[in-house]
SENUKOL-16979 format. One record per residue (C-alpha): x, y, z; residue in one letter; residue number from 1. Coordinates in Angstrom, 1 decimal. Layout:
N
<<X,Y,Z>,A,NUM>
...
END
This chain:
324
<<10.1,-11.1,18.1>,X,1>
<<7.5,-8.3,17.9>,X,2>
<<8.8,-5.1,16.4>,X,3>
<<6.4,-2.7,18.2>,X,4>
<<9.5,-0.7,19.5>,X,5>
<<9.7,0.8,16.1>,X,6>
<<6.3,2.5,16.6>,X,7>
<<6.1,6.1,18.0>,X,8>
<<4.3,6.3,21.4>,X,9>
<<1.8,8.7,19.8>,X,10>
<<0.8,9.3,16.2>,X,11>
<<2.2,12.5,14.5>,X,12>
<<1.6,14.1,11.1>,X,13>
<<4.0,15.7,8.7>,X,14>
<<3.3,17.8,5.6>,X,15>
<<4.1,16.6,2.1>,X,16>
<<6.8,14.0,2.9>,X,17>
<<6.8,12.6,-0.6>,X,18>
<<7.9,15.9,-2.1>,X,19>
<<10.9,16.0,0.2>,X,20>
<<11.8,12.3,-0.3>,X,21>
<<11.7,12.6,-4.1>,X,22>
<<14.1,15.5,-4.1>,X,23>
<<16.4,13.7,-1.7>,X,24>
<<16.3,10.6,-4.0>,X,25>
<<17.1,12.8,-7.0>,X,26>
<<20.1,14.3,-5.2>,X,27>
<<21.4,10.8,-4.5>,X,28>
<<20.8,9.2,-7.9>,X,29>
<<21.4,11.1,-11.1>,X,30>
<<19.5,8.5,-13.2>,X,31>
<<16.2,9.4,-11.6>,X,32>
<<13.8,10.9,-14.2>,X,33>
<<10.4,12.1,-13.0>,X,34>
<<7.4,12.2,-15.3>,X,35>
<<4.0,13.6,-14.5>,X,36>
<<0.6,13.8,-16.2>,X,37>
<<-0.4,17.4,-15.6>,X,38>
<<-0.8,16.9,-11.8>,X,39>
<<2.6,18.1,-10.6>,X,40>
<<1.2,20.1,-7.7>,X,41>
<<-1.4,17.6,-6.8>,X,42>
<<1.1,14.7,-6.8>,X,43>
<<3.7,16.8,-5.0>,X,44>
<<6.4,16.4,-7.7>,X,45>
<<6.6,20.2,-8.3>,X,46>
<<9.6,20.4,-5.9>,X,47>
<<11.6,18.0,-8.0>,X,48>
<<10.6,20.0,-11.1>,X,49>
<<12.1,23.1,-9.6>,X,50>
<<15.2,21.4,-8.3>,X,51>
<<16.0,19.3,-11.4>,X,52>
<<14.2,20.9,-14.4>,X,53>
<<16.2,18.9,-16.9>,X,54>
<<15.2,15.6,-15.3>,X,55>
<<11.4,16.4,-15.2>,X,56>
<<8.8,15.9,-17.9>,X,57>
<<5.1,16.8,-17.9>,X,58>
<<3.6,14.6,-20.6>,X,59>
<<0.1,16.1,-20.1>,X,60>
<<-3.0,14.0,-19.6>,X,61>
<<-1.5,11.2,-21.7>,X,62>
<<-0.9,8.4,-19.2>,X,63>
<<-0.5,5.7,-21.9>,X,64>
<<2.3,7.8,-23.5>,X,65>
<<3.8,8.5,-20.2>,X,66>
<<4.3,4.7,-19.6>,X,67>
<<5.7,4.2,-23.0>,X,68>
<<8.2,7.1,-22.6>,X,69>
<<9.2,5.7,-19.2>,X,70>
<<9.8,2.3,-20.7>,X,71>
<<12.1,3.8,-23.3>,X,72>
<<14.0,5.7,-20.6>,X,73>
<<14.4,2.5,-18.6>,X,74>
<<15.8,0.7,-21.7>,X,75>
<<18.4,3.4,-21.9>,X,76>
<<19.5,2.9,-18.3>,X,77>
<<17.6,5.7,-16.6>,X,78>
<<15.3,5.2,-13.6>,X,79>
<<12.0,6.8,-14.6>,X,80>
<<9.4,7.4,-11.9>,X,81>
<<5.9,8.2,-13.2>,X,82>
<<3.2,10.0,-11.2>,X,83>
<<-0.5,10.5,-11.3>,X,84>
<<-3.5,9.6,-9.2>,X,85>
<<-3.6,5.9,-8.5>,X,86>
<<-6.8,5.4,-10.6>,X,87>
<<-5.2,7.0,-13.7>,X,88>
<<-1.8,5.3,-13.1>,X,89>
<<-3.4,1.8,-13.3>,X,90>
<<-6.7,1.6,-15.1>,X,91>
<<-6.0,3.9,-18.0>,X,92>
<<-2.5,2.7,-19.1>,X,93>
<<-3.0,-0.9,-18.1>,X,94>
<<-2.1,-2.4,-21.5>,X,95>
<<1.0,-0.2,-21.8>,X,96>
<<2.1,-1.3,-18.3>,X,97>
<<1.5,-4.9,-19.2>,X,98>
<<3.2,-4.9,-22.6>,X,99>
<<5.9,-2.3,-22.4>,X,100>
<<6.8,-2.6,-18.7>,X,101>
<<5.8,-5.9,-17.1>,X,102>
<<6.6,-8.2,-20.1>,X,103>
<<10.1,-6.6,-20.4>,X,104>
<<10.7,-6.2,-16.7>,X,105>
<<11.5,-2.6,-17.5>,X,106>
<<12.9,-0.7,-14.6>,X,107>
<<9.9,1.7,-14.3>,X,108>
<<8.5,2.9,-11.0>,X,109>
<<4.8,3.8,-11.0>,X,110>
<<3.5,6.0,-8.2>,X,111>
<<-0.2,6.1,-7.6>,X,112>
<<-1.2,9.1,-5.4>,X,113>
<<-4.5,9.4,-3.5>,X,114>
<<-5.1,5.7,-3.0>,X,115>
<<-8.5,4.0,-2.3>,X,116>
<<-11.1,6.0,-0.4>,X,117>
<<-8.8,8.9,0.3>,X,118>
<<-10.2,10.7,-2.8>,X,119>
<<-13.4,12.6,-2.3>,X,120>
<<-14.3,12.6,-6.0>,X,121>
<<-16.2,9.4,-6.4>,X,122>
<<-15.6,6.2,-8.4>,X,123>
<<-13.7,7.9,-11.3>,X,124>
<<-11.0,9.1,-8.9>,X,125>
<<-11.0,6.3,-6.2>,X,126>
<<-8.3,3.8,-6.8>,X,127>
<<-9.9,0.9,-5.0>,X,128>
<<-8.8,-1.7,-7.6>,X,129>
<<-5.2,-0.6,-8.2>,X,130>
<<-3.5,-3.2,-6.0>,X,131>
<<-5.5,-5.9,-7.7>,X,132>
<<-4.7,-4.7,-11.2>,X,133>
<<-1.0,-4.4,-10.5>,X,134>
<<-0.8,-7.6,-8.5>,X,135>
<<-2.1,-9.6,-11.5>,X,136>
<<0.9,-8.6,-13.7>,X,137>
<<3.9,-10.9,-13.5>,X,138>
<<7.2,-9.2,-12.6>,X,139>
<<5.6,-6.2,-10.8>,X,140>
<<6.3,-5.5,-7.2>,X,141>
<<3.4,-3.8,-5.4>,X,142>
<<3.9,-1.7,-2.3>,X,143>
<<1.3,0.1,0.0>,X,144>
<<3.1,2.1,2.7>,X,145>
<<1.5,3.0,6.0>,X,146>
<<3.0,6.3,6.9>,X,147>
<<5.5,9.0,6.0>,X,148>
<<8.5,7.1,7.3>,X,149>
<<7.7,4.0,5.4>,X,150>
<<6.8,5.9,2.2>,X,151>
<<10.2,7.6,2.1>,X,152>
<<12.1,4.3,2.8>,X,153>
<<9.9,2.4,0.2>,X,154>
<<10.6,5.1,-2.4>,X,155>
<<14.4,4.6,-2.0>,X,156>
<<14.0,0.8,-2.0>,X,157>
<<11.9,0.9,-5.1>,X,158>
<<14.5,3.0,-6.9>,X,159>
<<17.2,0.6,-5.9>,X,160>
<<15.2,-2.4,-6.9>,X,161>
<<15.9,-3.7,-10.5>,X,162>
<<12.5,-4.1,-12.1>,X,163>
<<9.0,-2.6,-12.3>,X,164>
<<7.3,-1.3,-9.1>,X,165>
<<3.9,0.1,-8.3>,X,166>
<<3.7,2.0,-5.1>,X,167>
<<0.9,4.0,-3.5>,X,168>
<<1.7,7.4,-2.1>,X,169>
<<0.0,9.6,0.5>,X,170>
<<0.0,13.4,0.1>,X,171>
<<-0.5,16.6,2.1>,X,172>
<<-0.8,15.9,5.9>,X,173>
<<0.5,12.3,6.3>,X,174>
<<0.5,10.3,9.5>,X,175>
<<3.8,9.2,11.1>,X,176>
<<3.5,5.9,13.0>,X,177>
<<7.1,4.6,12.8>,X,178>
<<10.2,5.8,14.5>,X,179>
<<12.5,6.5,11.6>,X,180>
<<15.6,5.7,13.7>,X,181>
<<14.3,2.2,14.4>,X,182>
<<12.1,1.1,11.5>,X,183>
<<13.5,-0.3,8.2>,X,184>
<<11.3,-1.1,5.3>,X,185>
<<12.4,-4.1,3.1>,X,186>
<<10.7,-5.1,-0.1>,X,187>
<<8.9,-8.4,0.5>,X,188>
<<9.1,-8.3,4.3>,X,189>
<<6.1,-8.1,6.6>,X,190>
<<6.6,-6.7,10.1>,X,191>
<<5.0,-8.3,13.3>,X,192>
<<4.1,-5.2,15.4>,X,193>
<<2.0,-7.0,18.1>,X,194>
<<2.0,-10.6,19.2>,X,195>
<<-1.4,-12.3,20.0>,X,196>
<<-2.9,-15.7,20.1>,X,197>
<<-6.7,-15.2,19.6>,X,198>
<<-6.8,-13.6,16.2>,X,199>
<<-4.3,-12.1,13.7>,X,200>
<<-4.9,-8.7,12.1>,X,201>
<<-3.1,-8.3,8.8>,X,202>
<<-3.1,-4.8,7.2>,X,203>
<<-1.5,-2.8,4.5>,X,204>
<<-1.1,0.9,3.8>,X,205>
<<-3.1,3.5,5.7>,X,206>
<<-5.2,0.8,7.3>,X,207>
<<-2.3,0.0,9.8>,X,208>
<<-3.5,2.9,11.9>,X,209>
<<-7.0,1.5,12.1>,X,210>
<<-5.6,-2.0,12.8>,X,211>
<<-3.6,-0.8,15.7>,X,212>
<<-6.6,1.0,17.1>,X,213>
<<-8.7,-2.2,16.7>,X,214>
<<-5.9,-4.1,18.6>,X,215>
<<-6.3,-1.7,21.5>,X,216>
<<-10.1,-2.2,21.5>,X,217>
<<-9.7,-5.9,21.5>,X,218>
<<-7.1,-5.8,24.3>,X,219>
<<-9.6,-3.9,26.5>,X,220>
<<-12.0,-6.9,26.0>,X,221>
<<-9.3,-9.3,27.0>,X,222>
<<-8.7,-10.6,23.4>,X,223>
<<-5.1,-11.2,22.4>,X,224>
<<-4.6,-10.1,18.8>,X,225>
<<-1.4,-10.0,16.7>,X,226>
<<-0.9,-7.2,14.2>,X,227>
<<1.1,-8.0,11.1>,X,228>
<<1.9,-5.0,8.9>,X,229>
<<2.2,-6.1,5.2>,X,230>
<<3.5,-3.2,3.2>,X,231>
<<4.5,-5.3,0.2>,X,232>
<<1.4,-6.9,-1.2>,X,233>
<<3.5,-8.6,-3.9>,X,234>
<<5.7,-10.5,-3.3>,X,235>
<<3.7,-11.5,-0.2>,X,236>
<<5.7,-12.5,2.8>,X,237>
<<4.0,-15.9,3.0>,X,238>
<<6.2,-17.1,5.9>,X,239>
<<5.1,-14.3,8.1>,X,240>
<<1.4,-14.7,7.1>,X,241>
<<1.5,-18.4,7.8>,X,242>
<<3.3,-17.9,11.1>,X,243>
<<0.5,-15.6,12.4>,X,244>
<<-2.2,-17.9,11.0>,X,245>
<<-0.7,-21.0,12.7>,X,246>
<<-0.6,-19.1,16.1>,X,247>
<<-4.0,-17.5,16.0>,X,248>
<<-6.0,-19.9,13.7>,X,249>
<<-8.2,-16.9,12.8>,X,250>
<<-7.2,-14.1,10.4>,X,251>
<<-8.6,-10.7,9.5>,X,252>
<<-7.2,-8.7,6.5>,X,253>
<<-7.6,-5.0,6.4>,X,254>
<<-7.1,-2.8,3.3>,X,255>
<<-8.1,0.5,1.8>,X,256>
<<-9.2,-1.4,-1.4>,X,257>
<<-11.8,-3.8,-2.6>,X,258>
<<-11.9,-7.0,-0.6>,X,259>
<<-11.2,-8.8,-3.8>,X,260>
<<-7.9,-8.8,-5.6>,X,261>
<<-5.7,-7.1,-3.1>,X,262>
<<-4.2,-8.1,0.3>,X,263>
<<-7.3,-10.1,1.3>,X,264>
<<-7.2,-12.2,-1.8>,X,265>
<<-3.4,-12.7,-1.6>,X,266>
<<-3.7,-14.0,2.0>,X,267>
<<-6.7,-16.2,1.0>,X,268>
<<-4.6,-17.8,-1.7>,X,269>
<<-1.8,-18.7,0.7>,X,270>
<<-4.1,-19.9,3.5>,X,271>
<<-6.4,-21.8,1.2>,X,272>
<<-3.6,-23.9,-0.2>,X,273>
<<-1.3,-24.2,2.8>,X,274>
<<-3.1,-23.6,6.1>,X,275>
<<-6.9,-23.2,5.9>,X,276>
<<-8.3,-21.2,8.8>,X,277>
<<-11.3,-18.8,9.2>,X,278>
<<-10.6,-15.6,7.3>,X,279>
<<-12.6,-12.3,7.4>,X,280>
<<-11.7,-9.6,4.9>,X,281>
<<-12.3,-5.9,5.8>,X,282>
<<-12.3,-3.5,2.8>,X,283>
<<-14.6,-2.0,0.2>,X,284>
<<-17.3,-4.5,-0.8>,X,285>
<<-17.9,-5.4,-4.4>,X,286>
<<-19.2,-2.0,-5.5>,X,287>
<<-18.0,1.5,-6.6>,X,288>
<<-18.0,3.9,-3.7>,X,289>
<<-19.8,7.2,-3.6>,X,290>
<<-18.1,10.6,-3.2>,X,291>
<<-17.3,11.9,0.2>,X,292>
<<-14.7,12.6,2.8>,X,293>
<<-12.3,9.8,3.8>,X,294>
<<-13.8,9.7,7.4>,X,295>
<<-17.3,9.5,6.0>,X,296>
<<-16.3,6.8,3.4>,X,297>
<<-14.4,4.7,5.9>,X,298>
<<-17.4,4.7,8.2>,X,299>
<<-19.9,4.0,5.4>,X,300>
<<-17.9,1.1,3.9>,X,301>
<<-16.8,-0.4,7.3>,X,302>
<<-13.1,0.4,7.4>,X,303>
<<-12.8,1.8,10.9>,X,304>
<<-11.3,0.3,14.0>,X,305>
<<-14.7,-0.8,15.5>,X,306>
<<-15.5,-2.5,12.2>,X,307>
<<-12.2,-4.4,12.4>,X,308>
<<-12.9,-5.3,16.0>,X,309>
<<-16.3,-6.7,14.9>,X,310>
<<-14.6,-8.7,12.1>,X,311>
<<-12.1,-10.1,14.6>,X,312>
<<-14.8,-11.2,16.9>,X,313>
<<-16.6,-12.9,13.9>,X,314>
<<-13.4,-14.7,13.0>,X,315>
<<-12.9,-15.9,16.5>,X,316>
<<-16.5,-17.3,16.6>,X,317>
<<-15.8,-19.1,13.3>,X,318>
<<-12.7,-20.6,14.7>,X,319>
<<-14.5,-21.8,17.8>,X,320>
<<-17.4,-23.2,15.8>,X,321>
<<-14.8,-25.3,13.8>,X,322>
<<-13.2,-26.5,17.1>,X,323>
<<-9.8,-24.9,16.2>,X,324>
END
């Protein structure tokens, strides 16, 4: 059954929801220890620092050490949550995450703020490969929430999950798409938001908003599209992906990330081995992006609703050319 009843009738925004969610989590669970890498205000963990000063540590710009400290805390039974921008949380301490966290299944939670093209500062600050890097590591769970409601629920779910988690986080003014009284995030579960038979749109993270807009554009043209929201990139909900693919026989993946290594690659691996159908991947092509505003970058690199609509039409043409 489609779950679109969990969507609000109109998008809203809320200010700094992660800051509030982290404090609420700290009040619920005394084992939560927050670590930051000199970006407390920018990653919105300053509220936790003020509320729980004895459970907060600023390690400075020393991300590798931050991961090592977090692993040690986890081995002692604490639940450490480390924070920095997504690009610094993944590329810089990759070996430490692999050896100290993933190999030991250490109960460390890694939060990457300012994901993908939401950074204006160019390729050194744009985490367009973070999902791929984290997805490659055995034992890691990888989450890309779509809005403020899902981000809060995913944070609590990650803290309750035994094992390492990487999660993207949005900051400042964050969209609200889901009705908090109806929506429930579950690690490893995708959510069918719209049912359709012509093409399936599979999205993660912030791109859900664009996928829903693309669905509306396609509907105006008489095209029936499903929308499957995939907040957990790993483990992937393969049953939900295959169900959509079997119905539509043409799939479009949409992500604020490189088209390689993230959601599109994960879906391609499932479809290629179990149900090959035309697949078009929308995301950043194989290049480093230039600096700019998110709106400018989404337009330049083809991540807007009209781009997704065009990709869907292409996927449908591929399906028809193969007689599917």
